[in-house]
PDB file of N, CA, C and O in Angstrom:
ATOM      1  N   MET A   1       0.847  -1.171   0.000  1.00  0.00           N
ATOM      2  CA  MET A   1       0.000   0.000   0.000  1.00  0.00           C
ATOM      3  C   MET A   1       0.896   1.238   0.000  1.00  0.00           C
ATOM      4  O   MET A   1       1.960   1.253   0.619  1.00  0.00           O
ATOM      5  N   LYS A   2       0.450   2.255  -0.695  1.00  0.00           N
ATOM      6  CA  LYS A   2       1.219   3.489  -0.842  1.00  0.00           C
ATOM      7  C   LYS A   2       0.335   4.669  -0.461  1.00  0.00           C
ATOM      8  O   LYS A   2      -0.841   4.707  -0.822  1.00  0.00           O
ATOM      9  N   GLY A   3       0.894   5.631   0.265  1.00  0.00           N
ATOM     10  CA  GLY A   3       0.159   6.831   0.642  1.00  0.00           C
ATOM     11  C   GLY A   3       1.083   8.031   0.690  1.00  0.00           C
ATOM     12  O   GLY A   3       2.304   7.894   0.776  1.00  0.00           O
ATOM     13  N   VAL A   4       0.481   9.211   0.635  1.00  0.00           N
ATOM     14  CA  VAL A   4       1.229  10.467   0.712  1.00  0.00           C
ATOM     15  C   VAL A   4       0.712  11.234   1.922  1.00  0.00           C
ATOM     16  O   VAL A   4      -0.498  11.354   2.118  1.00  0.00           O
ATOM     17  N   ILE A   5       1.630  11.750   2.731  1.00  0.00           N
ATOM     18  CA  ILE A   5       1.214  12.546   3.887  1.00  0.00           C
ATOM     19  C   ILE A   5       0.653  13.868   3.382  1.00  0.00           C
ATOM     20  O   ILE A   5       1.367  14.682   2.797  1.00  0.00           O
ATOM     21  N   ASP A   6      -0.642  14.063   3.621  1.00  0.00           N
ATOM     22  CA  ASP A   6      -1.310  15.297   3.210  1.00  0.00           C
ATOM     23  C   ASP A   6      -1.139  16.380   4.268  1.00  0.00           C
ATOM     24  O   ASP A   6      -0.863  17.540   3.960  1.00  0.00           O
ATOM     25  N   ARG A   7      -1.311  15.964   5.537  1.00  0.00           N
ATOM     26  CA  ARG A   7      -1.216  16.935   6.634  1.00  0.00           C
ATOM     27  C   ARG A   7      -1.189  16.185   7.961  1.00  0.00           C
ATOM     28  O   ARG A   7      -1.371  14.969   8.021  1.00  0.00           O
ATOM     29  N   TRP A   8      -0.955  16.960   9.027  1.00  0.00           N
ATOM     30  CA  TRP A   8      -0.974  16.439  10.389  1.00  0.00           C
ATOM     31  C   TRP A   8      -2.181  17.034  11.097  1.00  0.00           C
ATOM     32  O   TRP A   8      -2.450  18.230  10.985  1.00  0.00           O
ATOM     33  N   GLU A   9      -2.901  16.203  11.821  1.00  0.00           N
ATOM     34  CA  GLU A   9      -4.046  16.665  12.619  1.00  0.00           C
ATOM     35  C   GLU A   9      -3.970  16.007  13.987  1.00  0.00           C
ATOM     36  O   GLU A   9      -4.291  14.828  14.141  1.00  0.00           O
ATOM     37  N   GLY A  10      -3.541  16.782  14.980  1.00  0.00           N
ATOM     38  CA  GLY A  10      -3.442  16.240  16.333  1.00  0.00           C
ATOM     39  C   GLY A  10      -2.512  15.038  16.384  1.00  0.00           C
ATOM     40  O   GLY A  10      -1.333  15.135  16.044  1.00  0.00           O
ATOM     41  N   GLU A  11      -3.050  13.914  16.808  1.00  0.00           N
ATOM     42  CA  GLU A  11      -2.266  12.684  16.956  1.00  0.00           C
ATOM     43  C   GLU A  11      -2.201  11.859  15.677  1.00  0.00           C
ATOM     44  O   GLU A  11      -1.733  10.721  15.697  1.00  0.00           O
ATOM     45  N   TYR A  12      -2.666  12.425  14.563  1.00  0.00           N
ATOM     46  CA  TYR A  12      -2.758  11.657  13.325  1.00  0.00           C
ATOM     47  C   TYR A  12      -2.027  12.324  12.164  1.00  0.00           C
ATOM     48  O   TYR A  12      -1.901  13.547  12.091  1.00  0.00           O
ATOM     49  N   ALA A  13      -1.554  11.474  11.269  1.00  0.00           N
ATOM     50  CA  ALA A  13      -1.115  11.910   9.947  1.00  0.00           C
ATOM     51  C   ALA A  13      -2.273  11.574   9.021  1.00  0.00           C
ATOM     52  O   ALA A  13      -2.802  10.463   9.066  1.00  0.00           O
ATOM     53  N   VAL A  14      -2.667  12.517   8.187  1.00  0.00           N
ATOM     54  CA  VAL A  14      -3.724  12.258   7.215  1.00  0.00           C
ATOM     55  C   VAL A  14      -3.029  11.868   5.916  1.00  0.00           C
ATOM     56  O   VAL A  14      -2.309  12.665   5.316  1.00  0.00           O
ATOM     57  N   LEU A  15      -3.259  10.621   5.493  1.00  0.00           N
ATOM     58  CA  LEU A  15      -2.621  10.097   4.289  1.00  0.00           C
ATOM     59  C   LEU A  15      -3.610  10.052   3.142  1.00  0.00           C
ATOM     60  O   LEU A  15      -4.768   9.674   3.315  1.00  0.00           O
ATOM     61  N   ASP A  16      -3.139  10.442   1.970  1.00  0.00           N
ATOM     62  CA  ASP A  16      -3.904  10.280   0.732  1.00  0.00           C
ATOM     63  C   ASP A  16      -3.507   8.917   0.172  1.00  0.00           C
ATOM     64  O   ASP A  16      -2.399   8.730  -0.329  1.00  0.00           O
ATOM     65  N   ILE A  17      -4.438   7.974   0.270  1.00  0.00           N
ATOM     66  CA  ILE A  17      -4.198   6.620  -0.219  1.00  0.00           C
ATOM     67  C   ILE A  17      -5.164   6.377  -1.362  1.00  0.00           C
ATOM     68  O   ILE A  17      -6.354   6.147  -1.146  1.00  0.00           O
ATOM     69  N   GLN A  18      -4.648   6.428  -2.573  1.00  0.00           N
ATOM     70  CA  GLN A  18      -5.436   6.239  -3.789  1.00  0.00           C
ATOM     71  C   GLN A  18      -6.664   7.151  -3.815  1.00  0.00           C
ATOM     72  O   GLN A  18      -7.769   6.715  -4.138  1.00  0.00           O
ATOM     73  N   GLY A  19      -6.450   8.431  -3.467  1.00  0.00           N
ATOM     74  CA  GLY A  19      -7.511   9.423  -3.524  1.00  0.00           C
ATOM     75  C   GLY A  19      -8.436   9.443  -2.325  1.00  0.00           C
ATOM     76  O   GLY A  19      -9.354  10.261  -2.267  1.00  0.00           O
ATOM     77  N   LYS A  20      -8.212   8.559  -1.369  1.00  0.00           N
ATOM     78  CA  LYS A  20      -9.041   8.511  -0.161  1.00  0.00           C
ATOM     79  C   LYS A  20      -8.187   8.941   1.027  1.00  0.00           C
ATOM     80  O   LYS A  20      -7.066   8.460   1.193  1.00  0.00           O
ATOM     81  N   MET A  21      -8.711   9.843   1.851  1.00  0.00           N
ATOM     82  CA  MET A  21      -7.975  10.319   3.018  1.00  0.00           C
ATOM     83  C   MET A  21      -8.188   9.357   4.184  1.00  0.00           C
ATOM     84  O   MET A  21      -9.316   8.988   4.511  1.00  0.00           O
ATOM     85  N   GLU A  22      -7.073   8.960   4.804  1.00  0.00           N
ATOM     86  CA  GLU A  22      -7.136   8.051   5.948  1.00  0.00           C
ATOM     87  C   GLU A  22      -6.258   8.585   7.064  1.00  0.00           C
ATOM     88  O   GLU A  22      -5.157   9.079   6.820  1.00  0.00           O
ATOM     89  N   ASN A  23      -6.753   8.483   8.296  1.00  0.00           N
ATOM     90  CA  ASN A  23      -5.994   8.897   9.468  1.00  0.00           C
ATOM     91  C   ASN A  23      -5.146   7.735   9.961  1.00  0.00           C
ATOM     92  O   ASN A  23      -5.637   6.619  10.130  1.00  0.00           O
ATOM     93  N   VAL A  24      -3.871   8.010  10.190  1.00  0.00           N
ATOM     94  CA  VAL A  24      -2.946   7.013  10.720  1.00  0.00           C
ATOM     95  C   VAL A  24      -2.280   7.638  11.942  1.00  0.00           C
ATOM     96  O   VAL A  24      -1.786   8.763  11.871  1.00  0.00           O
ATOM     97  N   LYS A  25      -2.265   6.920  13.055  1.00  0.00           N
ATOM     98  CA  LYS A  25      -1.649   7.459  14.271  1.00  0.00           C
ATOM     99  C   LYS A  25      -0.188   7.824  14.015  1.00  0.00           C
ATOM    100  O   LYS A  25       0.543   7.106  13.333  1.00  0.00           O
ATOM    101  N   LYS A  26       0.213   8.963  14.583  1.00  0.00           N
ATOM    102  CA  LYS A  26       1.583   9.458  14.390  1.00  0.00           C
ATOM    103  C   LYS A  26       2.632   8.436  14.803  1.00  0.00           C
ATOM    104  O   LYS A  26       3.700   8.366  14.195  1.00  0.00           O
ATOM    105  N   ASP A  27       2.339   7.641  15.831  1.00  0.00           N
ATOM    106  CA  ASP A  27       3.345   6.684  16.296  1.00  0.00           C
ATOM    107  C   ASP A  27       3.570   5.533  15.314  1.00  0.00           C
ATOM    108  O   ASP A  27       4.479   4.724  15.501  1.00  0.00           O
ATOM    109  N   GLN A  28       2.741   5.460  14.265  1.00  0.00           N
ATOM    110  CA  GLN A  28       2.918   4.452  13.226  1.00  0.00           C
ATOM    111  C   GLN A  28       3.692   5.006  12.022  1.00  0.00           C
ATOM    112  O   GLN A  28       4.050   4.269  11.104  1.00  0.00           O
ATOM    113  N   ILE A  29       3.938   6.313  12.050  1.00  0.00           N
ATOM    114  CA  ILE A  29       4.631   6.995  10.953  1.00  0.00           C
ATOM    115  C   ILE A  29       6.112   7.112  11.318  1.00  0.00           C
ATOM    116  O   ILE A  29       6.435   7.421  12.465  1.00  0.00           O
ATOM    117  N   PRO A  30       7.017   6.874  10.369  1.00  0.00           N
ATOM    118  CA  PRO A  30       8.453   6.953  10.676  1.00  0.00           C
ATOM    119  C   PRO A  30       8.874   8.348  11.152  1.00  0.00           C
ATOM    120  O   PRO A  30       8.357   9.362  10.683  1.00  0.00           O
ATOM    121  N   ALA A  31       9.809   8.376  12.081  1.00  0.00           N
ATOM    122  CA  ALA A  31      10.370   9.645  12.553  1.00  0.00           C
ATOM    123  C   ALA A  31      10.977  10.385  11.365  1.00  0.00           C
ATOM    124  O   ALA A  31      11.611   9.779  10.501  1.00  0.00           O
ATOM    125  N   GLY A  32      10.779  11.681  11.333  1.00  0.00           N
ATOM    126  CA  GLY A  32      11.343  12.498  10.261  1.00  0.00           C
ATOM    127  C   GLY A  32      10.456  12.631   9.041  1.00  0.00           C
ATOM    128  O   GLY A  32      10.789  13.369   8.115  1.00  0.00           O
ATOM    129  N   ALA A  33       9.323  11.925   9.021  1.00  0.00           N
ATOM    130  CA  ALA A  33       8.402  12.032   7.882  1.00  0.00           C
ATOM    131  C   ALA A  33       7.790  13.429   7.866  1.00  0.00           C
ATOM    132  O   ALA A  33       7.513  14.015   8.912  1.00  0.00           O
ATOM    133  N   ARG A  34       7.581  13.956   6.639  1.00  0.00           N
ATOM    134  CA  ARG A  34       7.042  15.311   6.474  1.00  0.00           C
ATOM    135  C   ARG A  34       5.847  15.289   5.537  1.00  0.00           C
ATOM    136  O   ARG A  34       5.615  14.314   4.823  1.00  0.00           O
ATOM    137  N   GLU A  35       5.094  16.380   5.552  1.00  0.00           N
ATOM    138  CA  GLU A  35       4.000  16.522   4.590  1.00  0.00           C
ATOM    139  C   GLU A  35       4.572  16.378   3.191  1.00  0.00           C
ATOM    140  O   GLU A  35       5.622  16.939   2.877  1.00  0.00           O
ATOM    141  N   GLY A  36       3.873  15.621   2.353  1.00  0.00           N
ATOM    142  CA  GLY A  36       4.311  15.410   0.984  1.00  0.00           C
ATOM    143  C   GLY A  36       5.135  14.153   0.788  1.00  0.00           C
ATOM    144  O   GLY A  36       5.325  13.714  -0.346  1.00  0.00           O
ATOM    145  N   ASP A  37       5.634  13.558   1.880  1.00  0.00           N
ATOM    146  CA  ASP A  37       6.416  12.329   1.745  1.00  0.00           C
ATOM    147  C   ASP A  37       5.530  11.172   1.291  1.00  0.00           C
ATOM    148  O   ASP A  37       4.365  11.065   1.675  1.00  0.00           O
ATOM    149  N   VAL A  38       6.116  10.315   0.464  1.00  0.00           N
ATOM    150  CA  VAL A  38       5.449   9.097   0.011  1.00  0.00           C
ATOM    151  C   VAL A  38       5.823   7.994   0.995  1.00  0.00           C
ATOM    152  O   VAL A  38       6.998   7.782   1.294  1.00  0.00           O
ATOM    153  N   LEU A  39       4.800   7.293   1.494  1.00  0.00           N
ATOM    154  CA  LEU A  39       5.024   6.197   2.425  1.00  0.00           C
ATOM    155  C   LEU A  39       4.571   4.889   1.801  1.00  0.00           C
ATOM    156  O   LEU A  39       3.610   4.848   1.032  1.00  0.00           O
ATOM    157  N   LEU A  40       5.275   3.827   2.144  1.00  0.00           N
ATOM    158  CA  LEU A  40       4.892   2.482   1.727  1.00  0.00           C
ATOM    159  C   LEU A  40       4.619   1.667   2.980  1.00  0.00           C
ATOM    160  O   LEU A  40       5.332   1.789   3.976  1.00  0.00           O
ATOM    161  N   LYS A  41       3.586   0.837   2.929  1.00  0.00           N
ATOM    162  CA  LYS A  41       3.311  -0.053   4.055  1.00  0.00           C
ATOM    163  C   LYS A  41       3.858  -1.427   3.699  1.00  0.00           C
ATOM    164  O   LYS A  41       3.398  -2.081   2.762  1.00  0.00           O
ATOM    165  N   GLN A  42       4.851  -1.845   4.472  1.00  0.00           N
ATOM    166  CA  GLN A  42       5.493  -3.139   4.241  1.00  0.00           C
ATOM    167  C   GLN A  42       5.588  -3.876   5.565  1.00  0.00           C
ATOM    168  O   GLN A  42       6.084  -3.338   6.555  1.00  0.00           O
ATOM    169  N   GLY A  43       5.110  -5.106   5.574  1.00  0.00           N
ATOM    170  CA  GLY A  43       5.174  -5.899   6.796  1.00  0.00           C
ATOM    171  C   GLY A  43       4.439  -5.262   7.952  1.00  0.00           C
ATOM    172  O   GLY A  43       4.834  -5.425   9.106  1.00  0.00           O
ATOM    173  N   GLY A  44       3.362  -4.530   7.652  1.00  0.00           N
ATOM    174  CA  GLY A  44       2.568  -3.889   8.696  1.00  0.00           C
ATOM    175  C   GLY A  44       3.127  -2.576   9.201  1.00  0.00           C
ATOM    176  O   GLY A  44       2.555  -1.971  10.107  1.00  0.00           O
ATOM    177  N   GLN A  45       4.245  -2.117   8.627  1.00  0.00           N
ATOM    178  CA  GLN A  45       4.842  -0.855   9.054  1.00  0.00           C
ATOM    179  C   GLN A  45       4.952   0.108   7.884  1.00  0.00           C
ATOM    180  O   GLN A  45       5.179  -0.300   6.745  1.00  0.00           O
ATOM    181  N   TRP A  46       4.788   1.397   8.183  1.00  0.00           N
ATOM    182  CA  TRP A  46       4.965   2.434   7.179  1.00  0.00           C
ATOM    183  C   TRP A  46       6.437   2.798   7.111  1.00  0.00           C
ATOM    184  O   TRP A  46       7.084   2.982   8.142  1.00  0.00           O
ATOM    185  N   ILE A  47       6.969   2.903   5.893  1.00  0.00           N
ATOM    186  CA  ILE A  47       8.340   3.363   5.684  1.00  0.00           C
ATOM    187  C   ILE A  47       8.315   4.491   4.653  1.00  0.00           C
ATOM    188  O   ILE A  47       7.424   4.545   3.805  1.00  0.00           O
ATOM    189  N   ILE A  48       9.290   5.384   4.732  1.00  0.00           N
ATOM    190  CA  ILE A  48       9.379   6.486   3.774  1.00  0.00           C
ATOM    191  C   ILE A  48      10.013   5.968   2.493  1.00  0.00           C
ATOM    192  O   ILE A  48      11.080   5.355   2.518  1.00  0.00           O
ATOM    193  N   ASP A  49       9.346   6.220   1.376  1.00  0.00           N
ATOM    194  CA  ASP A  49       9.907   5.903   0.057  1.00  0.00           C
ATOM    195  C   ASP A  49      10.640   7.163  -0.393  1.00  0.00           C
ATOM    196  O   ASP A  49      10.060   8.036  -1.039  1.00  0.00           O
ATOM    197  N   ARG A  50      11.905   7.243  -0.046  1.00  0.00           N
ATOM    198  CA  ARG A  50      12.680   8.469  -0.289  1.00  0.00           C
ATOM    199  C   ARG A  50      12.792   8.803  -1.773  1.00  0.00           C
ATOM    200  O   ARG A  50      12.714   9.971  -2.154  1.00  0.00           O
ATOM    201  N   GLU A  51      12.972   7.793  -2.605  1.00  0.00           N
ATOM    202  CA  GLU A  51      13.100   8.027  -4.049  1.00  0.00           C
ATOM    203  C   GLU A  51      11.815   8.625  -4.618  1.00  0.00           C
ATOM    204  O   GLU A  51      11.862   9.614  -5.349  1.00  0.00           O
ATOM    205  N   SER A  52      10.674   8.034  -4.289  1.00  0.00           N
ATOM    206  CA  SER A  52       9.387   8.553  -4.779  1.00  0.00           C
ATOM    207  C   SER A  52       9.092   9.928  -4.199  1.00  0.00           C
ATOM    208  O   SER A  52       8.543  10.789  -4.887  1.00  0.00           O
ATOM    209  N   SER A  53       9.457  10.140  -2.929  1.00  0.00           N
ATOM    210  CA  SER A  53       9.230  11.442  -2.295  1.00  0.00           C
ATOM    211  C   SER A  53      10.020  12.532  -3.008  1.00  0.00           C
ATOM    212  O   SER A  53       9.494  13.612  -3.273  1.00  0.00           O
ATOM    213  N   GLU A  54      11.282  12.251  -3.318  1.00  0.00           N
ATOM    214  CA  GLU A  54      12.128  13.235  -3.999  1.00  0.00           C
ATOM    215  C   GLU A  54      11.616  13.503  -5.412  1.00  0.00           C
ATOM    216  O   GLU A  54      11.569  14.652  -5.851  1.00  0.00           O
ATOM    217  N   ARG A  55      11.237  12.449  -6.117  1.00  0.00           N
ATOM    218  CA  ARG A  55      10.713  12.606  -7.482  1.00  0.00           C
ATOM    219  C   ARG A  55       9.430  13.447  -7.459  1.00  0.00           C
ATOM    220  O   ARG A  55       9.246  14.324  -8.302  1.00  0.00           O
ATOM    221  N   ARG A  56       8.552  13.177  -6.500  1.00  0.00           N
ATOM    222  CA  ARG A  56       7.299  13.933  -6.368  1.00  0.00           C
ATOM    223  C   ARG A  56       7.594  15.411  -6.094  1.00  0.00           C
ATOM    224  O   ARG A  56       6.973  16.291  -6.690  1.00  0.00           O
ATOM    225  N   LYS A  57       8.537  15.677  -5.199  1.00  0.00           N
ATOM    226  CA  LYS A  57       8.916  17.055  -4.872  1.00  0.00           C
ATOM    227  C   LYS A  57       9.432  17.781  -6.115  1.00  0.00           C
ATOM    228  O   LYS A  57       9.063  18.928  -6.367  1.00  0.00           O
ATOM    229  N   GLU A  58      10.286  17.107  -6.889  1.00  0.00           N
ATOM    230  CA  GLU A  58      10.834  17.718  -8.104  1.00  0.00           C
ATOM    231  C   GLU A  58       9.740  18.001  -9.129  1.00  0.00           C
ATOM    232  O   GLU A  58       9.763  19.041  -9.787  1.00  0.00           O
ATOM    233  N   GLU A  59       8.783  17.087  -9.268  1.00  0.00           N
ATOM    234  CA  GLU A  59       7.676  17.297 -10.211  1.00  0.00           C
ATOM    235  C   GLU A  59       6.837  18.505  -9.807  1.00  0.00           C
ATOM    236  O   GLU A  59       6.434  19.300 -10.656  1.00  0.00           O
ATOM    237  N   ILE A  60       6.577  18.639  -8.513  1.00  0.00           N
ATOM    238  CA  ILE A  60       5.782  19.767  -8.024  1.00  0.00           C
ATOM    239  C   ILE A  60       6.538  21.078  -8.246  1.00  0.00           C
ATOM    240  O   ILE A  60       5.946  22.072  -8.668  1.00  0.00           O
ATOM    241  N   GLU A  61       7.843  21.082  -7.963  1.00  0.00           N
ATOM    242  CA  GLU A  61       8.648  22.289  -8.188  1.00  0.00           C
ATOM    243  C   GLU A  61       8.655  22.669  -9.664  1.00  0.00           C
ATOM    244  O   GLU A  61       8.561  23.848 -10.005  1.00  0.00           O
ATOM    245  N   HIS A  62       8.765  21.673 -10.538  1.00  0.00           N
ATOM    246  CA  HIS A  62       8.751  21.932 -11.981  1.00  0.00           C
ATOM    247  C   HIS A  62       7.411  22.551 -12.397  1.00  0.00           C
ATOM    248  O   HIS A  62       7.385  23.522 -13.153  1.00  0.00           O
ATOM    249  N   LEU A  63       6.312  21.995 -11.909  1.00  0.00           N
ATOM    250  CA  LEU A  63       4.990  22.542 -12.243  1.00  0.00           C
ATOM    251  C   LEU A  63       4.847  23.978 -11.744  1.00  0.00           C
ATOM    252  O   LEU A  63       4.302  24.831 -12.445  1.00  0.00           O
ATOM    253  N   ALA A  64       5.335  24.245 -10.538  1.00  0.00           N
ATOM    254  CA  ALA A  64       5.260  25.602  -9.993  1.00  0.00           C
ATOM    255  C   ALA A  64       6.093  26.565 -10.839  1.00  0.00           C
ATOM    256  O   ALA A  64       5.668  27.688 -11.112  1.00  0.00           O
ATOM    257  N   ASP A  65       7.276  26.122 -11.250  1.00  0.00           N
ATOM    258  CA  ASP A  65       8.119  26.963 -12.110  1.00  0.00           C
ATOM    259  C   ASP A  65       7.417  27.278 -13.424  1.00  0.00           C
ATOM    260  O   ASP A  65       7.492  28.406 -13.911  1.00  0.00           O
ATOM    261  N   GLU A  66       6.740  26.297 -14.000  1.00  0.00           N
ATOM    262  CA  GLU A  66       6.017  26.495 -15.259  1.00  0.00           C
ATOM    263  C   GLU A  66       4.892  27.520 -15.102  1.00  0.00           C
ATOM    264  O   GLU A  66       4.611  28.284 -16.024  1.00  0.00           O
ATOM    265  N   LEU A  67       4.259  27.532 -13.943  1.00  0.00           N
ATOM    266  CA  LEU A  67       3.174  28.487 -13.700  1.00  0.00           C
ATOM    267  C   LEU A  67       3.672  29.929 -13.697  1.00  0.00           C
ATOM    268  O   LEU A  67       2.951  30.838 -14.108  1.00  0.00           O
ATOM    269  N   TRP A  68       4.900  30.137 -13.236  1.00  0.00           N
ATOM    270  CA  TRP A  68       5.415  31.485 -13.067  1.00  0.00           C
ATOM    271  C   TRP A  68       6.267  31.970 -14.224  1.00  0.00           C
ATOM    272  O   TRP A  68       6.794  33.081 -14.176  1.00  0.00           O
ATOM    273  N   LYS A  69       6.413  31.161 -15.264  1.00  0.00           N
ATOM    274  CA  LYS A  69       7.170  31.615 -16.437  1.00  0.00           C
ATOM    275  C   LYS A  69       6.402  32.712 -17.160  1.00  0.00           C
ATOM    276  O   LYS A  69       5.171  32.717 -17.181  1.00  0.00           O
ATOM    277  N   ASP A  70       7.141  33.637 -17.749  1.00  0.00           N
ATOM    278  CA  ASP A  70       6.498  34.725 -18.510  1.00  0.00           C
ATOM    279  C   ASP A  70       5.967  34.230 -19.824  1.00  0.00           C
ATOM    280  O   ASP A  70       5.396  35.005 -20.591  1.00  0.00           O
TER     281      ASP A  70
END
């Protein structure tokens, strides 16, 4: 299963999992995880997919740059 951290709400991380928002307790999320990080659930635990997170960040930055071009 794959999800993206959309935001933090109290004791929960709100994950976008295939277009559906799900609350996951913060203690189940890896330390150092941030909004926008891609997480994978493996063996019952969430791990940060650093490669996908970085690629997603770069794509968003590229789109933002395109919006502001003259």
